[in-house]
Short mmCIF file of the C-alpha atoms (twelve columns), coordinates in Angstrom:
data_MODEL
# 
_entry.id   MODEL 
# 
loop_
_atom_site.group_PDB 
_atom_site.id 
_atom_site.type_symbol 
_atom_site.label_atom_id 
_atom_site.label_alt_id 
_atom_site.label_comp_id 
_atom_site.label_asym_id 
_atom_site.label_seq_id 
_atom_site.Cartn_x 
_atom_site.Cartn_y 
_atom_site.Cartn_z 
_atom_site.pdbx_PDB_model_num 
ATOM 1   C CA . MET A 1   0.019  -0.041 -0.001  1 
ATOM 2   C CA . PRO A 2   1.580  3.272  -1.011  1 
ATOM 3   C CA . THR A 3   2.353  5.886  1.743   1 
ATOM 4   C CA . ALA A 4   1.910  9.583  1.547   1 
ATOM 5   C CA . SER A 5   4.992  11.498 1.036   1 
ATOM 6   C CA . PRO A 6   6.614  13.141 3.966   1 
ATOM 7   C CA . THR A 7   7.779  16.158 2.166   1 
ATOM 8   C CA . VAL A 8   5.840  19.285 3.163   1 
ATOM 9   C CA . ARG A 9   4.750  21.077 -0.101  1 
ATOM 10  C CA . LEU A 10  2.233  23.900 -0.316  1 
ATOM 11  C CA . LEU A 11  2.636  24.774 -3.969  1 
ATOM 12  C CA . SER A 12  2.857  22.383 -6.879  1 
ATOM 13  C CA . PRO A 13  5.613  22.556 -9.339  1 
ATOM 14  C CA . GLU A 14  3.100  24.440 -11.469 1 
ATOM 15  C CA . GLY A 15  2.504  26.914 -8.940  1 
ATOM 16  C CA . VAL A 16  -0.957 25.867 -7.747  1 
ATOM 17  C CA . PHE A 17  -1.695 25.845 -4.040  1 
ATOM 18  C CA . ALA A 18  -2.130 22.149 -3.264  1 
ATOM 19  C CA . PRO A 19  -0.791 21.319 0.187   1 
ATOM 20  C CA . SER A 20  0.474  17.858 0.889   1 
ATOM 21  C CA . GLU A 21  -1.040 15.899 3.606   1 
ATOM 22  C CA . SER A 22  2.180  16.519 5.699   1 
ATOM 23  C CA . ALA A 23  1.628  20.233 5.394   1 
ATOM 24  C CA . ALA A 24  -1.447 20.293 7.606   1 
ATOM 25  C CA . GLU A 25  0.126  21.408 10.942  1 
ATOM 26  C CA . PHE A 26  2.049  24.255 9.191   1 
ATOM 27  C CA . LEU A 27  -0.794 25.841 7.161   1 
ATOM 28  C CA . PRO A 28  -1.885 28.304 10.080  1 
ATOM 29  C CA . TYR A 29  1.398  30.035 9.867   1 
ATOM 30  C CA . LEU A 30  0.459  31.195 6.331   1 
ATOM 31  C CA . ASP A 31  -2.190 33.315 8.174   1 
ATOM 32  C CA . ARG A 32  0.714  35.758 9.002   1 
ATOM 33  C CA . LEU A 33  1.372  36.591 5.416   1 
ATOM 34  C CA . THR A 34  -0.427 39.228 3.347   1 
ATOM 35  C CA . GLU A 35  -0.096 39.710 -0.386  1 
ATOM 36  C CA . ALA A 36  2.540  42.326 0.279   1 
ATOM 37  C CA . ASP A 37  4.780  39.651 1.794   1 
ATOM 38  C CA . TYR A 38  4.143  37.324 -1.305  1 
ATOM 39  C CA . ARG A 39  5.362  40.275 -3.441  1 
ATOM 40  C CA . ARG A 40  8.402  40.849 -1.247  1 
ATOM 41  C CA . PHE A 41  9.261  37.108 -1.348  1 
ATOM 42  C CA . TYR A 42  9.101  37.264 -5.163  1 
ATOM 43  C CA . ARG A 43  11.057 40.522 -5.564  1 
ATOM 44  C CA . ASP A 44  14.043 39.231 -3.305  1 
ATOM 45  C CA . MET A 45  14.143 35.987 -5.154  1 
ATOM 46  C CA . VAL A 46  14.451 37.778 -8.479  1 
ATOM 47  C CA . VAL A 47  16.860 40.441 -7.340  1 
ATOM 48  C CA . VAL A 48  19.105 37.885 -5.644  1 
ATOM 49  C CA . ARG A 49  19.368 35.727 -8.693  1 
ATOM 50  C CA . ARG A 50  20.317 38.714 -10.954 1 
ATOM 51  C CA . PHE A 51  22.866 39.750 -8.251  1 
ATOM 52  C CA . ASP A 52  24.149 36.184 -8.250  1 
ATOM 53  C CA . THR A 53  24.704 36.424 -12.023 1 
ATOM 54  C CA . GLU A 54  26.441 39.620 -11.915 1 
ATOM 55  C CA . ALA A 55  28.735 38.401 -9.078  1 
ATOM 56  C CA . ALA A 56  29.817 35.348 -11.200 1 
ATOM 57  C CA . ASN A 57  30.395 37.678 -14.236 1 
ATOM 58  C CA . LEU A 58  32.596 39.810 -11.905 1 
ATOM 59  C CA . GLN A 59  34.499 36.724 -10.971 1 
ATOM 60  C CA . ARG A 60  35.147 35.599 -14.559 1 
ATOM 61  C CA . GLN A 61  36.386 39.211 -15.271 1 
ATOM 62  C CA . GLY A 62  38.998 39.014 -12.553 1 
ATOM 63  C CA . GLN A 63  37.300 41.234 -9.918  1 
ATOM 64  C CA . LEU A 64  36.737 38.495 -7.388  1 
ATOM 65  C CA . ALA A 65  38.823 35.608 -6.190  1 
ATOM 66  C CA . LEU A 66  35.859 33.298 -6.134  1 
ATOM 67  C CA . TRP A 67  32.139 33.374 -6.317  1 
ATOM 68  C CA . VAL A 68  29.597 30.900 -4.843  1 
ATOM 69  C CA . PRO A 69  26.383 30.647 -6.772  1 
ATOM 70  C CA . SER A 70  22.971 30.364 -5.147  1 
ATOM 71  C CA . HIS A 71  20.890 29.953 -8.309  1 
ATOM 72  C CA . GLY A 72  18.056 27.433 -7.589  1 
ATOM 73  C CA . GLN A 73  18.108 27.867 -3.869  1 
ATOM 74  C CA . GLU A 74  16.359 31.166 -3.561  1 
ATOM 75  C CA . ALA A 75  12.821 29.811 -2.249  1 
ATOM 76  C CA . ALA A 76  14.448 27.744 0.617   1 
ATOM 77  C CA . GLN A 77  16.615 30.796 1.665   1 
ATOM 78  C CA . VAL A 78  13.906 33.643 1.256   1 
ATOM 79  C CA . GLY A 79  11.160 31.791 3.104   1 
ATOM 80  C CA . SER A 80  13.331 30.711 6.005   1 
ATOM 81  C CA . ALA A 81  14.838 34.038 6.347   1 
ATOM 82  C CA . TYR A 82  11.366 35.827 6.540   1 
ATOM 83  C CA . ALA A 83  10.354 33.361 9.299   1 
ATOM 84  C CA . THR A 84  13.022 34.793 11.539  1 
ATOM 85  C CA . ARG A 85  12.546 37.666 13.931  1 
ATOM 86  C CA . PRO A 86  14.741 40.766 14.538  1 
ATOM 87  C CA . GLN A 87  16.149 39.523 17.755  1 
ATOM 88  C CA . ASP A 88  17.182 35.943 16.288  1 
ATOM 89  C CA . HIS A 89  20.754 35.156 15.257  1 
ATOM 90  C CA . VAL A 90  21.475 33.690 11.753  1 
ATOM 91  C CA . PHE A 91  24.604 31.478 11.146  1 
ATOM 92  C CA . PRO A 92  25.272 31.017 7.447   1 
ATOM 93  C CA . SER A 93  27.512 28.943 5.512   1 
ATOM 94  C CA . TYR A 94  28.721 30.633 2.349   1 
ATOM 95  C CA . ARG A 95  25.850 30.609 -0.135  1 
ATOM 96  C CA . GLU A 96  23.159 32.482 1.905   1 
ATOM 97  C CA . HIS A 97  23.374 35.830 0.060   1 
ATOM 98  C CA . VAL A 98  19.757 36.587 0.063   1 
ATOM 99  C CA . VAL A 99  19.223 35.750 3.700   1 
ATOM 100 C CA . GLY A 100 22.084 38.290 4.556   1 
ATOM 101 C CA . MET A 101 20.236 40.872 2.304   1 
ATOM 102 C CA . ILE A 102 17.042 40.345 4.109   1 
ATOM 103 C CA . ARG A 103 18.858 40.794 7.428   1 
ATOM 104 C CA . GLY A 104 20.174 44.058 6.134   1 
ATOM 105 C CA . LEU A 105 23.581 43.241 4.780   1 
ATOM 106 C CA . ASP A 106 24.773 45.136 1.793   1 
ATOM 107 C CA . PRO A 107 25.709 42.419 -0.683  1 
ATOM 108 C CA . VAL A 108 28.916 44.331 -1.840  1 
ATOM 109 C CA . ASP A 109 30.218 43.406 1.634   1 
ATOM 110 C CA . ILE A 110 29.971 39.682 0.372   1 
ATOM 111 C CA . LEU A 111 31.966 40.677 -2.707  1 
ATOM 112 C CA . ARG A 112 34.644 42.426 -0.628  1 
ATOM 113 C CA . MET A 113 35.085 39.184 1.400   1 
ATOM 114 C CA . LEU A 114 35.498 37.149 -1.777  1 
ATOM 115 C CA . ARG A 115 37.691 39.570 -3.147  1 
ATOM 116 C CA . GLY A 116 39.890 39.256 -0.178  1 
ATOM 117 C CA . VAL A 117 40.084 42.904 1.035   1 
ATOM 118 C CA . THR A 118 38.391 42.379 4.337   1 
ATOM 119 C CA . LEU A 119 39.284 40.116 7.418   1 
ATOM 120 C CA . GLY A 120 35.685 38.895 7.815   1 
ATOM 121 C CA . GLY A 121 33.281 40.949 5.859   1 
ATOM 122 C CA . TRP A 122 30.863 42.607 8.391   1 
ATOM 123 C CA . THR A 123 29.886 43.037 11.994  1 
ATOM 124 C CA . PRO A 124 27.013 40.892 12.709  1 
ATOM 125 C CA . GLU A 125 25.090 43.260 15.313  1 
ATOM 126 C CA . ASP A 126 25.100 45.804 12.619  1 
ATOM 127 C CA . HIS A 127 23.438 43.621 10.141  1 
ATOM 128 C CA . GLY A 128 20.587 41.904 11.663  1 
ATOM 129 C CA . ASN A 129 22.629 39.370 13.722  1 
ATOM 130 C CA . PHE A 130 23.764 37.923 10.442  1 
ATOM 131 C CA . HIS A 131 26.908 36.345 11.372  1 
ATOM 132 C CA . LEU A 132 29.993 35.823 9.208   1 
ATOM 133 C CA . TYR A 133 30.327 33.541 6.308   1 
ATOM 134 C CA . THR A 134 32.006 30.171 7.036   1 
ATOM 135 C CA . LEU A 135 34.250 28.523 4.486   1 
ATOM 136 C CA . VAL A 136 35.147 25.756 6.821   1 
ATOM 137 C CA . LEU A 137 32.434 23.155 6.298   1 
ATOM 138 C CA . ALA A 138 29.986 22.747 9.168   1 
ATOM 139 C CA . SER A 139 32.020 24.870 11.728  1 
ATOM 140 C CA . GLN A 140 29.150 27.176 11.843  1 
ATOM 141 C CA . THR A 141 26.866 24.479 13.365  1 
ATOM 142 C CA . LEU A 142 28.863 24.396 16.463  1 
ATOM 143 C CA . HIS A 143 29.097 28.249 16.501  1 
ATOM 144 C CA . ALA A 144 25.394 28.395 16.346  1 
ATOM 145 C CA . THR A 145 24.830 25.590 18.933  1 
ATOM 146 C CA . GLY A 146 27.368 27.501 21.376  1 
ATOM 147 C CA . TYR A 147 25.507 30.796 20.865  1 
ATOM 148 C CA . ALA A 148 22.219 29.158 21.464  1 
ATOM 149 C CA . MET A 149 23.542 27.674 24.714  1 
ATOM 150 C CA . GLY A 150 24.669 31.125 25.635  1 
ATOM 151 C CA . MET A 151 21.152 32.526 24.956  1 
ATOM 152 C CA . GLN A 152 19.856 30.091 27.581  1 
ATOM 153 C CA . LEU A 153 22.486 31.040 30.209  1 
ATOM 154 C CA . ASP A 154 21.746 34.681 29.561  1 
ATOM 155 C CA . GLY A 155 17.827 34.048 30.085  1 
ATOM 156 C CA . ALA A 156 17.244 35.476 26.680  1 
ATOM 157 C CA . THR A 157 14.863 32.839 25.454  1 
ATOM 158 C CA . ALA A 158 11.765 30.750 26.694  1 
ATOM 159 C CA . THR A 159 10.431 33.632 28.893  1 
ATOM 160 C CA . GLY A 160 7.068  33.388 27.418  1 
ATOM 161 C CA . ASN A 161 7.390  36.680 25.519  1 
ATOM 162 C CA . PRO A 162 7.583  35.891 21.755  1 
ATOM 163 C CA . GLU A 163 8.494  39.587 20.889  1 
ATOM 164 C CA . THR A 164 11.710 39.221 22.830  1 
ATOM 165 C CA . ASP A 165 12.612 35.559 23.128  1 
ATOM 166 C CA . GLN A 166 15.470 34.679 20.903  1 
ATOM 167 C CA . ALA A 167 16.432 31.759 18.720  1 
ATOM 168 C CA . VAL A 168 19.118 30.616 16.299  1 
ATOM 169 C CA . ILE A 169 18.945 29.486 12.781  1 
ATOM 170 C CA . VAL A 170 22.057 27.773 11.172  1 
ATOM 171 C CA . TYR A 171 22.273 26.992 7.398   1 
ATOM 172 C CA . TYR A 172 24.394 24.230 6.199   1 
ATOM 173 C CA . GLY A 173 24.346 21.701 3.182   1 
ATOM 174 C CA . ASP A 174 24.217 18.045 2.568   1 
ATOM 175 C CA . GLY A 175 27.989 17.886 2.195   1 
ATOM 176 C CA . ALA A 176 28.469 19.584 5.523   1 
ATOM 177 C CA . SER A 177 25.950 17.239 7.176   1 
ATOM 178 C CA . SER A 178 28.778 14.556 6.697   1 
ATOM 179 C CA . GLN A 179 31.199 16.426 8.818   1 
ATOM 180 C CA . GLY A 180 31.839 15.614 12.409  1 
ATOM 181 C CA . ASP A 181 31.140 19.122 13.392  1 
ATOM 182 C CA . ALA A 182 27.532 19.098 12.445  1 
ATOM 183 C CA . ASN A 183 26.953 15.798 14.286  1 
ATOM 184 C CA . GLU A 184 28.561 17.166 17.371  1 
ATOM 185 C CA . ALA A 185 26.435 20.285 17.150  1 
ATOM 186 C CA . LEU A 186 23.334 17.959 16.966  1 
ATOM 187 C CA . VAL A 187 24.416 16.253 19.967  1 
ATOM 188 C CA . PHE A 188 25.088 19.332 22.228  1 
ATOM 189 C CA . ALA A 189 21.756 20.918 20.734  1 
ATOM 190 C CA . ALA A 190 19.673 17.844 21.760  1 
ATOM 191 C CA . SER A 191 21.479 17.414 25.083  1 
ATOM 192 C CA . TYR A 192 20.869 21.082 26.093  1 
ATOM 193 C CA . GLN A 193 17.637 21.517 24.238  1 
ATOM 194 C CA . THR A 194 18.937 24.722 22.624  1 
ATOM 195 C CA . PRO A 195 16.590 27.343 21.088  1 
ATOM 196 C CA . GLN A 196 17.940 26.286 17.583  1 
ATOM 197 C CA . VAL A 197 16.791 25.421 13.998  1 
ATOM 198 C CA . PHE A 198 19.150 23.349 11.916  1 
ATOM 199 C CA . PHE A 199 18.382 24.338 8.088   1 
ATOM 200 C CA . LEU A 200 19.903 21.765 5.975   1 
ATOM 201 C CA . GLN A 201 19.836 22.768 2.286   1 
ATOM 202 C CA . ASN A 202 20.055 19.706 0.492   1 
ATOM 203 C CA . ASN A 203 21.080 20.823 -3.056  1 
ATOM 204 C CA . HIS A 204 21.979 17.205 -3.949  1 
ATOM 205 C CA . TRP A 205 25.719 17.715 -4.406  1 
ATOM 206 C CA . ALA A 206 28.731 18.057 -2.184  1 
ATOM 207 C CA . ILE A 207 30.892 19.563 -4.858  1 
ATOM 208 C CA . SER A 208 31.151 16.353 -7.060  1 
ATOM 209 C CA . VAL A 209 29.714 13.850 -4.564  1 
ATOM 210 C CA . PRO A 210 26.031 13.190 -4.767  1 
ATOM 211 C CA . VAL A 211 23.903 13.037 -1.691  1 
ATOM 212 C CA . THR A 212 22.886 9.449  -2.405  1 
ATOM 213 C CA . ARG A 213 26.576 8.443  -1.844  1 
ATOM 214 C CA . GLN A 214 26.604 10.375 1.576   1 
ATOM 215 C CA . SER A 215 23.543 9.056  3.016   1 
ATOM 216 C CA . ARG A 216 21.401 5.881  2.448   1 
ATOM 217 C CA . THR A 217 18.336 7.468  4.015   1 
ATOM 218 C CA . PRO A 218 16.805 10.931 3.827   1 
ATOM 219 C CA . LEU A 219 18.686 13.392 5.795   1 
ATOM 220 C CA . TYR A 220 15.830 14.710 7.916   1 
ATOM 221 C CA . LEU A 221 15.586 11.234 9.401   1 
ATOM 222 C CA . ARG A 222 18.875 11.862 11.228  1 
ATOM 223 C CA . ALA A 223 17.049 14.243 13.594  1 
ATOM 224 C CA . GLY A 224 15.338 11.438 15.257  1 
ATOM 225 C CA . GLY A 225 18.523 9.814  16.151  1 
ATOM 226 C CA . PHE A 226 19.530 12.909 18.172  1 
ATOM 227 C CA . GLY A 227 16.092 13.182 19.753  1 
ATOM 228 C CA . MET A 228 14.682 16.129 17.931  1 
ATOM 229 C CA . PRO A 229 11.966 16.680 15.461  1 
ATOM 230 C CA . GLY A 230 12.957 16.562 11.659  1 
ATOM 231 C CA . THR A 231 10.961 17.888 8.809   1 
ATOM 232 C CA . GLN A 232 11.581 17.475 5.074   1 
ATOM 233 C CA . ILE A 233 10.230 20.381 2.926   1 
ATOM 234 C CA . ASP A 234 10.187 21.091 -0.819  1 
ATOM 235 C CA . GLY A 235 12.997 23.702 -0.957  1 
ATOM 236 C CA . ASN A 236 11.670 25.113 -4.158  1 
ATOM 237 C CA . ASP A 237 8.494  26.048 -2.507  1 
ATOM 238 C CA . VAL A 238 9.070  29.484 -0.807  1 
ATOM 239 C CA . LEU A 239 5.646  29.184 1.216   1 
ATOM 240 C CA . ALA A 240 6.613  25.855 2.693   1 
ATOM 241 C CA . SER A 241 10.030 26.990 3.559   1 
ATOM 242 C CA . TYR A 242 8.482  30.042 5.444   1 
ATOM 243 C CA . ALA A 243 5.726  28.181 7.215   1 
ATOM 244 C CA . VAL A 244 7.860  25.254 8.504   1 
ATOM 245 C CA . THR A 245 10.728 27.359 9.512   1 
ATOM 246 C CA . ALA A 246 8.294  29.764 11.389  1 
ATOM 247 C CA . LYS A 247 6.733  26.928 13.308  1 
ATOM 248 C CA . HIS A 248 10.041 25.377 14.453  1 
ATOM 249 C CA . LEU A 249 11.514 28.825 15.387  1 
ATOM 250 C CA . ASP A 250 8.527  29.559 17.513  1 
ATOM 251 C CA . ASP A 251 8.904  26.335 19.223  1 
ATOM 252 C CA . ALA A 252 12.481 26.968 19.797  1 
ATOM 253 C CA . ARG A 253 11.925 30.338 21.414  1 
ATOM 254 C CA . ALA A 254 9.281  28.792 23.638  1 
ATOM 255 C CA . GLY A 255 11.669 26.518 25.053  1 
ATOM 256 C CA . HIS A 256 10.861 23.267 23.167  1 
ATOM 257 C CA . GLY A 257 14.293 22.550 21.870  1 
ATOM 258 C CA . PRO A 258 16.022 22.276 18.637  1 
ATOM 259 C CA . ALA A 259 14.641 20.983 15.240  1 
ATOM 260 C CA . LEU A 260 16.075 20.038 11.911  1 
ATOM 261 C CA . ILE A 261 14.685 21.160 8.462   1 
ATOM 262 C CA . GLU A 262 15.864 19.391 5.315   1 
ATOM 263 C CA . ALA A 263 15.040 21.701 2.327   1 
ATOM 264 C CA . LEU A 264 15.063 19.550 -1.002  1 
ATOM 265 C CA . THR A 265 16.389 21.924 -3.593  1 
ATOM 266 C CA . TYR A 266 19.181 21.764 -6.269  1 
ATOM 267 C CA . ARG A 267 22.347 23.653 -6.972  1 
ATOM 268 C CA . VAL A 268 21.858 24.727 -10.533 1 
ATOM 269 C CA . GLY A 269 25.069 26.352 -10.915 1 
ATOM 270 C CA . ALA A 270 28.567 25.235 -10.034 1 
ATOM 271 C CA . HIS A 271 29.640 24.662 -6.468  1 
ATOM 272 C CA . THR A 272 32.007 27.664 -6.974  1 
ATOM 273 C CA . THR A 273 33.464 29.219 -9.835  1 
ATOM 274 C CA . ALA A 274 36.343 26.932 -9.331  1 
ATOM 275 C CA . ASP A 275 34.123 23.907 -10.258 1 
ATOM 276 C CA . ASP A 276 32.821 22.545 -13.677 1 
ATOM 277 C CA . PRO A 277 29.858 20.495 -12.813 1 
ATOM 278 C CA . THR A 278 29.489 19.273 -16.317 1 
ATOM 279 C CA . LYS A 279 32.203 16.713 -15.551 1 
ATOM 280 C CA . TYR A 280 30.014 14.742 -12.989 1 
ATOM 281 C CA . ARG A 281 26.321 15.775 -13.374 1 
ATOM 282 C CA . ASP A 282 23.781 14.090 -15.504 1 
ATOM 283 C CA . PRO A 283 22.206 16.668 -17.846 1 
ATOM 284 C CA . GLU A 284 18.780 15.097 -17.521 1 
ATOM 285 C CA . GLN A 285 18.852 15.460 -13.757 1 
ATOM 286 C CA . LEU A 286 19.668 19.128 -14.233 1 
ATOM 287 C CA . ALA A 287 16.804 19.696 -16.673 1 
ATOM 288 C CA . TYR A 288 14.434 18.035 -14.270 1 
ATOM 289 C CA . TRP A 289 15.321 20.604 -11.572 1 
ATOM 290 C CA . VAL A 290 15.420 23.441 -13.874 1 
ATOM 291 C CA . ALA A 291 11.893 22.677 -14.817 1 
ATOM 292 C CA . ARG A 292 11.012 23.222 -11.024 1 
ATOM 293 C CA . ASP A 293 12.555 26.462 -10.837 1 
ATOM 294 C CA . PRO A 294 11.286 28.245 -7.520  1 
ATOM 295 C CA . ILE A 295 11.027 31.721 -9.205  1 
ATOM 296 C CA . VAL A 296 8.933  30.397 -12.087 1 
ATOM 297 C CA . ARG A 297 6.720  28.411 -9.616  1 
ATOM 298 C CA . PHE A 298 6.016  31.370 -7.457  1 
ATOM 299 C CA . ARG A 299 5.467  33.728 -10.148 1 
ATOM 300 C CA . SER A 300 2.821  31.275 -11.561 1 
ATOM 301 C CA . TYR A 301 1.168  31.389 -8.230  1 
ATOM 302 C CA . LEU A 302 1.114  35.162 -8.007  1 
ATOM 303 C CA . GLN A 303 -0.388 35.390 -11.459 1 
ATOM 304 C CA . GLY A 304 -3.096 32.991 -10.246 1 
ATOM 305 C CA . LEU A 305 -3.755 35.359 -7.395  1 
ATOM 306 C CA . GLY A 306 -4.194 38.237 -9.953  1 
ATOM 307 C CA . VAL A 307 -0.910 40.025 -9.366  1 
ATOM 308 C CA . GLU A 308 -0.508 42.501 -12.307 1 
ATOM 309 C CA . GLN A 309 2.128  41.972 -14.996 1 
ATOM 310 C CA . GLU A 310 3.279  45.622 -14.381 1 
ATOM 311 C CA . PHE A 311 4.456  44.503 -10.967 1 
ATOM 312 C CA . LEU A 312 6.425  41.454 -12.313 1 
ATOM 313 C CA . ASP A 313 7.951  43.732 -15.034 1 
ATOM 314 C CA . ALA A 314 8.949  46.315 -12.367 1 
ATOM 315 C CA . VAL A 315 10.722 43.695 -10.511 1 
ATOM 316 C CA . ASP A 316 12.807 42.552 -13.475 1 
ATOM 317 C CA . VAL A 317 13.696 46.363 -14.011 1 
ATOM 318 C CA . GLU A 318 14.581 46.665 -10.344 1 
ATOM 319 C CA . ALA A 319 16.794 43.505 -10.458 1 
ATOM 320 C CA . ASP A 320 18.697 44.839 -13.454 1 
ATOM 321 C CA . ASP A 321 19.320 48.194 -11.832 1 
ATOM 322 C CA . TYR A 322 20.187 46.488 -8.492  1 
ATOM 323 C CA . ALA A 323 22.906 44.356 -10.348 1 
ATOM 324 C CA . ALA A 324 24.205 47.440 -12.241 1 
ATOM 325 C CA . ASP A 325 24.731 49.289 -9.004  1 
ATOM 326 C CA . VAL A 326 26.376 46.366 -7.364  1 
ATOM 327 C CA . ARG A 327 28.763 46.164 -10.364 1 
ATOM 328 C CA . ARG A 328 29.496 49.870 -10.144 1 
ATOM 329 C CA . ARG A 329 30.344 49.763 -6.461  1 
ATOM 330 C CA . ALA A 330 32.273 46.484 -6.812  1 
ATOM 331 C CA . LEU A 331 34.558 47.946 -9.327  1 
ATOM 332 C CA . ASP A 332 35.352 50.759 -6.926  1 
ATOM 333 C CA . ILE A 333 36.477 48.417 -4.224  1 
ATOM 334 C CA . HIS A 334 40.057 49.230 -3.452  1 
ATOM 335 C CA . SER A 335 42.459 47.161 -1.366  1 
ATOM 336 C CA . PRO A 336 42.851 48.386 2.244   1 
ATOM 337 C CA . ASP A 337 46.120 49.691 3.840   1 
ATOM 338 C CA . ARG A 338 48.093 46.693 4.803   1 
ATOM 339 C CA . THR A 339 48.083 47.632 8.514   1 
ATOM 340 C CA . VAL A 340 44.505 46.447 8.860   1 
ATOM 341 C CA . ILE A 341 45.801 42.932 9.217   1 
ATOM 342 C CA . PHE A 342 47.391 43.974 12.561  1 
ATOM 343 C CA . ASP A 343 44.458 46.084 13.873  1 
ATOM 344 C CA . ASN A 344 41.948 43.555 15.012  1 
ATOM 345 C CA . VAL A 345 43.895 40.691 16.171  1 
ATOM 346 C CA . TYR A 346 43.822 41.713 19.917  1 
ATOM 347 C CA . ALA A 347 41.541 44.191 21.534  1 
ATOM 348 C CA . GLU A 348 44.474 45.987 23.123  1 
ATOM 349 C CA . PRO A 349 48.100 46.548 21.722  1 
ATOM 350 C CA . HIS A 350 50.125 43.374 21.867  1 
ATOM 351 C CA . PRO A 351 53.923 43.103 21.864  1 
ATOM 352 C CA . LEU A 352 54.136 40.249 19.470  1 
ATOM 353 C CA . ILE A 353 51.672 41.954 16.970  1 
ATOM 354 C CA . GLN A 354 53.909 45.032 17.253  1 
ATOM 355 C CA . GLU A 355 56.956 43.121 16.522  1 
ATOM 356 C CA . GLN A 356 55.435 41.520 13.524  1 
ATOM 357 C CA . GLN A 357 54.208 44.884 12.020  1 
ATOM 358 C CA . ALA A 358 57.764 46.590 12.697  1 
ATOM 359 C CA . TRP A 359 59.303 43.453 10.762  1 
ATOM 360 C CA . LEU A 360 56.976 44.013 7.864   1 
ATOM 361 C CA . ASP A 361 57.599 47.662 7.689   1 
ATOM 362 C CA . GLY A 362 61.348 47.097 7.621   1 
ATOM 363 C CA . TYR A 363 60.945 44.325 4.991   1 
ATOM 364 C CA . GLU A 364 59.006 46.493 2.598   1 
ATOM 365 C CA . ALA A 365 61.227 49.547 3.330   1 
ATOM 366 C CA . SER A 366 64.215 47.331 2.098   1 
ATOM 367 C CA . PHE A 367 62.891 47.449 -1.444  1 
ATOM 368 C CA . GLU A 368 62.614 51.244 -1.630  1 
ATOM 369 C CA . GLY A 369 65.343 52.761 -3.836  1 
ATOM 370 C CA . GLY A 370 66.419 49.330 -5.120  1 
ATOM 371 C CA . ASP A 371 66.528 48.444 -8.920  1 
ATOM 372 C CA . ALA A 372 63.281 47.524 -10.343 1 
# 
């Protein structure tokens, strides 16, 4: 006898509102949204994709050392980001560009980091508690869990006031789920019942290794082994991403402990601009996922609601303008003075750092007046 799919889906691939059986408990969370929110979701998905394309172009033109595409994962990120509250803390990996933008980050700061002219990129407290990108796979899961434990010790969560209670959401991928750090984070989160959501974006590829080789079972099932709820969602459905994340974050803030969300999506582009996915991916699989594009799906849904074509056209124009502005400002990025590498190692002056800076000053001075 066939069983119902566990995947939470609210929109069909054609953009029709058709909730799966597993979506029932999450449907009330859609009552928080208005048509203005739907328009914002769509706008952000379109804008970040255009930004993503422009950033990749900048890398190919020698303006960035590396670029990490997010094409195809816009719905998972936008829906989950809007489910957070201002007081929450967000720990990204290195592909959550639109999450940062929604939390108030200037995307040019991401370009500065990937150009190598900044030590970290931004100060989290100045950008909606959006923490720094982490290029060491899965280490952010431990950072997030430790921060969530600190919230408990500070009494900043589970007070009964949802307007001030805090939670943490941490983003990582299917590849990172195979790392020891991710599993250690799940152990501590479950043991201490941290106010935390693990948002696992299963884009089916850990660089060139398919998820089917990493895990013989769906990744959301791992949550049960650690003693926390796990939910699998259609990661190309922005409404499912919002509703499920909102529910689990509410539970976390209320003191009900951590949860894991597995968002089934697809990395349409390369892992990074240093990668060539044509060497290991099946073109038919790629075509399957391209046909389930999250932006096309949500646009169809909005058109079914009667959203005017003028709005959709205006978003395209805005996205082009946004990308042009990003390009202009990216080309104006200059390398900082070399002294910046010494400025933020310690909070106060340190003799070892002063010694190293003096050595570098002398070394560079030794080239002055020499033959070219």
